C-alpha positions in Angstrom: 21.1 -1.0 -3.3 17.9 0.2 -4.9 19.5 3.1 -6.7 22.2 0.8 -8.2 19.6 -1.7 -9.3 17.6 1.1 -10.9 20.8 2.1 -12.8 21.3 -1.4 -14.1 17.6 -1.6 -15.1 17.9 1.7 -17.0 20.9 0.4 -18.9 19.0 -2.8 -19.7 15.9 -0.9 -20.9 17.9 1.8 -22.8 20.7 -0.2 -24.4 20.2 -3.9 -24.1 16.6 -4.6 -25.0 16.6 -2.6 -28.2 18.9 -4.9 -30.1 19.3 -8.6 -30.8 22.6 -9.1 -29.0 21.4 -7.2 -25.9 18.1 -9.1 -25.9 20.0 -12.4 -26.1 22.3 -11.4 -23.3 19.4 -10.4 -21.2 17.5 -13.6 -21.9 20.6 -15.6 -21.0 21.1 -13.6 -17.8 17.5 -14.3 -16.7 17.9 -18.0 -17.3 21.2 -18.5 -15.3 20.9 -15.8 -12.6 18.6 -17.7 -10.2 21.1 -20.5 -9.9 23.9 -18.0 -9.4 21.9 -16.0 -6.9 21.3 -19.1 -4.9 25.0 -19.8 -4.7 25.8 -16.2 -3.8 23.1 -16.2 -1.1 24.7 -19.2 0.6 28.2 -17.7 0.8 29.0 -14.3 2.5 32.4 -14.3 0.9 31.0 -14.8 -2.6 28.3 -12.2 -1.9 31.0 -9.6 -0.9 33.0 -10.5 -4.0 30.1 -10.0 -6.3 29.3 -6.7 -4.7 32.9 -5.5 -5.3 32.8 -6.8 -8.9 29.6 -4.8 -9.6 31.1 -1.5 -8.5 32.8 -0.8 -11.8 29.9 -2.1 -13.8 27.5 0.3 -11.9 30.0 3.2 -12.3 30.3 2.6 -16.1 26.5 2.2 -16.4 26.0 5.6 -14.7 28.6 7.2 -17.0 26.9 5.7 -20.1 23.5 6.9 -18.9 24.8 10.4 -18.2 26.8 10.7 -21.5 25.0 8.4 -24.0 27.0 9.7 -27.0 30.4 8.5 -25.7 
C-alpha cells in the first residue's frame, strides 16, 4: 500500500499542515493512532474493515491532489 500511503502523506503535507485546523487534526491523529493501530493489528476482521473504509478516503485524496481547485 505504499502508493496509497504516499497519497495520504501528500494530502497531509499539501492541505492539512498549512492551517490550524489541519495541524490540530494531524496532531490528534498522531496521538491516538498507535492505540488504534495496535487494536487493528490484533484483529483480521477489523484490519479488513479499516482497509475497506480507507478506499473512498484514498480515492477522494487522489481527486483532490489531481484537481486542487475543486
